[in-house]
MISE-816095 format. One line per field, with one value per residue: residue number from 0; x, y, z of N, C-alpha, C, O in turn. Coordinates in steps of 0.2 Angstrom, whole numbers, plus 2048, in hexadecimal, padded with zeros to 3 digits. Example, Ala and Ser with C-alpha at 12.3 -4.5 7.8 and 13.67 -1.06 7.14 Angstrom:
<nodes>
pos 0/1
n.east 842/840
n.north 7E4/7F5
n.up 827/823
ca.east 83E/844
ca.north 7EA/7FB
ca.up 827/824
c.east 842/840
c.north 7F0/800
c.up 827/827
o.east 847/843
o.north 7EF/806
o.up 82A/828
</nodes>
This chain:
<nodes>
pos 0/1/2/3/4/5/6/7/8/9/10/11/12/13/14/15/16/17/18/19/20/21/22/23/24/25/26/27/28/29/30/31/32/33/34/35/36/37/38/39/40/41/42/43/44/45/46/47/48/49/50/51/52/53/54/55/56/57/58/59/60/61/62/63
n.east 0FF/106/104/101/106/10D/10D/110/108/108/0FB/0EF/0E9/0DD/0D5/0D5/0CE/0C1/0BF/0BE/0B2/0A9/0A8/0A4/097/096/0A0/0AC/0BC/0CD/0D6/0CF/0CB/0D8/0DD/0D3/0D4/0E2/0E0/0D7/0DF/0EA/0E3/0DA/0DA/0D4/0D1/0DD/0E3/0DB/0DF/0ED/0EC/0E6/0E6/0E2/0E7/0F1/103/10D/11A/11C/119/109
n.north AB3/AC0/ACD/ACF/AD3/ACB/ACE/AD2/AD7/ADF/ADF/AE8/ADE/ADE/AE7/AE1/AD5/ADB/AE0/AD4/ACF/AD8/AD6/AC9/AC5/ACA/AC5/ACD/AD0/AD1/AD3/AD9/AE5/AEB/AEC/AF4/B00/B03/B07/B12/B1A/B1D/B23/B2D/B3C/B42/B38/B32/B3D/B3D/B30/B32/B3B/B35/B30/B27/B1B/B0F/B0E/B00/AF6/AF8/B06/B0B
n.up 359/358/35A/368/378/385/396/3A8/3B7/3C7/3D2/3DC/3E9/3F0/3E8/3DC/3E0/3E2/3D5/3CE/3D4/3D0/3C2/3C0/3BB/3AE/3A7/3A5/3A1/3A9/39F/395/39B/39D/38F/38A/392/38F/382/383/38B/382/377/37C/382/38D/396/398/39F/3AB/3B0/3B2/3BC/3C6/3D7/3E0/3E5/3EF/3F1/3F0/3F0/3E2/3D7/3D7
ca.east 0FD/10C/101/0FF/10B/10C/110/10D/108/106/0F4/0ED/0E5/0D6/0D2/0D4/0C8/0BB/0BE/0BB/0AB/0A5/0A8/0A2/091/096/0A6/0B1/0C3/0D2/0D9/0CA/0CC/0DF/0DD/0CF/0D7/0E7/0DD/0D5/0E5/0EE/0DF/0D5/0DE/0D1/0D1/0E5/0E4/0D8/0E3/0F3/0EB/0E3/0EB/0DE/0EA/0F7/109/10F/11F/11D/115/103
ca.north AB9/AC4/AD4/ACF/AD4/AC8/AD2/AD0/ADD/ADF/AE2/AE8/AD8/AE0/AEB/ADB/AD1/ADF/AE0/ACD/ACE/ADD/AD4/AC2/AC4/ACC/AC2/AD2/ACD/AD6/AD5/ADE/AEB/AEE/AEE/AFA/B05/B06/B0B/B19/B1E/B20/B27/B31/B40/B43/B32/B32/B42/B3A/B2B/B35/B3F/B30/B2E/B23/B14/B10/B0B/AFA/AF2/AFB/B0C/B0A
ca.up 35C/358/35C/36F/37D/38C/39C/3AE/3BB/3CE/3D3/3E3/3EA/3F2/3E2/3D7/3E2/3E0/3CE/3CC/3D6/3CC/3BB/3BF/3B7/3A7/3A4/3A2/3A4/3AA/399/391/39E/39B/388/389/396/38B/37C/385/38D/37C/372/37F/386/394/39A/39A/3A4/3B1/3B2/3B4/3C2/3CB/3DC/3E5/3E7/3F3/3EF/3F4/3EC/3DC/3D7/3D4
c.east 103/10A/0FF/106/10A/110/10D/10D/106/0FF/0F3/0E8/0DE/0D2/0D1/0CE/0C1/0BA/0BB/0B4/0A6/0A4/0A6/09C/092/09D/0AB/0B7/0C8/0D6/0D5/0CB/0D3/0DF/0D9/0D1/0DD/0E5/0DB/0DA/0E9/0EA/0DA/0D8/0DB/0D1/0D9/0E6/0E1/0DD/0EA/0F2/0E8/0E8/0E7/0E1/0F0/0FD/10B/114/120/118/10F/100
c.north ABE/ACB/AD4/ACF/AD0/ACC/ACF/AD7/ADB/AE2/AE3/AE3/ADA/AE3/AE5/AD7/AD5/ADF/AD9/ACC/AD2/ADA/ACC/AC1/AC5/AC9/AC8/AD1/AD3/AD8/ADA/AE5/AEF/AF0/AF4/B01/B08/B0A/B12/B1D/B21/B24/B2D/B36/B42/B3E/B31/B37/B40/B35/B2D/B39/B3B/B2E/B2B/B1D/B15/B0C/B05/AF6/AF6/B01/B0B/B11
c.up 35D/35A/363/373/383/391/3A2/3B2/3C2/3CF/3DA/3E5/3EB/3EC/3DD/3D9/3E1/3D9/3CB/3CE/3D2/3C5/3BA/3BB/3B0/3A4/3A1/3A6/3A5/3A4/395/394/39D/394/387/38C/392/385/37E/388/387/378/375/384/38D/398/39C/39F/3AB/3B4/3B5/3BB/3C8/3D0/3E2/3E7/3EB/3F0/3F4/3F0/3E6/3DC/3D3/3D1
o.east 105/10E/0FC/10B/105/116/108/111/103/0FF/0F6/0E3/0DA/0CC/0CB/0CA/0BD/0B4/0B6/0B0/0A1/09F/0A6/09D/08F/09E/0AE/0B8/0C7/0D8/0D8/0CC/0D3/0E2/0DB/0D1/0DE/0E8/0DD/0DA/0EB/0ED/0D8/0DA/0DE/0D3/0DA/0E9/0E5/0DE/0EC/0F7/0E7/0ED/0E9/0DE/0F3/0FC/10A/111/126/113/10F/0FB
o.north ABF/ACF/AD9/ACC/AD3/ACD/ACC/ADB/AD6/AE8/ADF/AE3/AD7/AE2/AE6/AD5/AD2/ADF/AD9/ACA/AD0/ADB/ACA/ABC/AC1/ACB/AC6/AD0/AD9/ADE/ADE/AEA/AF5/AF6/AF9/B06/B0E/B0F/B17/B23/B27/B29/B31/B33/B42/B3E/B30/B35/B41/B35/B2B/B39/B3D/B2B/B2B/B19/B1A/B07/B06/AF3/AF7/B02/B09/B11
o.up 363/35C/365/371/386/390/3A3/3B1/3C3/3CD/3DE/3E1/3E8/3EB/3DA/3D5/3DE/3D7/3C8/3CA/3D1/3C1/3B5/3B7/3AC/39E/39C/3AC/3A3/3A3/392/391/39B/393/383/389/391/384/37A/386/388/375/372/38A/392/39E/3A2/3A4/3B0/3BA/3BA/3BF/3CD/3CF/3E8/3EB/3EC/3ED/3FA/3EB/3E4/3DF/3CD/3CE
</nodes>
């Protein structure tokens, strides 16, 4: 698997709990979300703009 990058991230606990609850039935993983989001961020200018302007999260420890 040389085309895979192992990394770690800090997540907002409450937000992650809500994500897990929302995705339990359809088995949608955090890995799928991250990879799909990265793809959209890189190749979809409108999506990238929305993400760069999104300010609905709170900072804690590192910049979210």
